[in-house]
C-alpha positions in Angstrom: -199.3 -98.4 51.1 -200.2 -95.5 53.4 -200.2 -96.0 57.1 -200.9 -93.8 60.1 -200.6 -94.4 63.9 -203.2 -92.6 66.0 -204.1 -92.4 69.6 -207.7 -93.1 70.6 -208.8 -90.3 73.0 -212.5 -91.0 73.3 -213.2 -91.9 77.0 -215.2 -94.9 75.8 -212.6 -96.0 73.2 -213.6 -96.8 69.6 -217.3 -97.6 70.2 -220.1 -98.5 67.9 -221.3 -95.1 66.7 -218.0 -93.7 65.5 -216.9 -97.1 64.3 -220.0 -97.3 62.1 -219.2 -93.9 60.6 -215.6 -94.9 60.0 -216.7 -98.3 58.4 -219.1 -96.5 56.1 -216.4 -94.1 55.0 -213.9 -96.9 54.4 -216.4 -98.9 52.4 -216.6 -96.1 49.8 -213.0 -96.6 48.7 -211.6 -99.3 46.4 -208.4 -99.6 48.5 -207.9 -102.3 51.1 -208.4 -100.6 54.5 -207.2 -102.2 57.7 -207.1 -101.2 61.4 -204.6 -102.8 63.7 -204.6 -103.0 67.5 -202.7 -105.2 69.9 -201.2 -107.4 67.3 -204.5 -108.0 65.4 -205.4 -106.5 62.1 -209.0 -106.4 60.6 -210.7 -105.1 57.6 -212.0 -101.6 58.4 -214.9 -102.2 56.1 -216.4 -104.7 58.5 -218.1 -103.3 61.6 -217.9 -106.8 63.3 -214.2 -106.8 62.6 -213.6 -103.4 64.0 -215.8 -104.0 67.1 -214.0 -107.3 67.7 -210.8 -105.5 68.5 -212.4 -103.9 71.6 -210.2 -100.8 71.3 -210.2 -98.9 74.6 -209.3 -95.3 75.3 -205.6 -94.2 75.2 -204.8 -97.0 72.8 -202.5 -96.6 69.8 -204.0 -98.0 66.6 -202.6 -98.3 63.1 -204.8 -97.5 60.0 -203.4 -98.7 56.7 -204.7 -98.3 53.2 -203.4 -100.0 50.1 -204.8 -99.5 46.6 -205.5 -97.0 43.9 -207.2 -94.4 46.1 -205.1 -95.1 49.3 -204.0 -91.4 49.7 -207.6 -90.1 49.7 -208.9 -93.0 51.8 -206.5 -92.6 54.7 -206.9 -88.8 54.8 -210.7 -89.1 54.8 -210.8 -91.8 57.5 -208.4 -89.8 59.7 -210.6 -86.6 59.3 -213.8 -88.6 60.1 -212.3 -90.1 63.3 -211.1 -86.6 64.3 -214.6 -85.1 63.6 -216.1 -87.9 65.8 -213.6 -87.0 68.5 -212.2 -90.5 68.6 -208.7 -89.4 67.9 -206.9 -86.2 68.6 
C-alpha cells in the first residue's frame, strides 16, 4: 500500500471541478484508491464520496492506493491535484 499526506491549499478546498478531475484519474487505475479526511475514508473513484467529505482549505488529507498499479496511481493523482492547484 502506498500512502501520502497532503495539505489542501485551494482557497475553496477540494471543490467539484478538481475533485472530478481527480476522480476521473483514479478511475483509470485497477488499484483501490481512497481519500481520508477527519476520520472518514471514501473511495476516490466516487465523486459523491469525495464531495461528501467537504474538505475545506488548509486541511490535511491522506490519499492511499492499494493494488497492482498503486505506485503509478498515487504519483498520477498527486500530480493532477498539484496541476489543479488543490495541493502545494
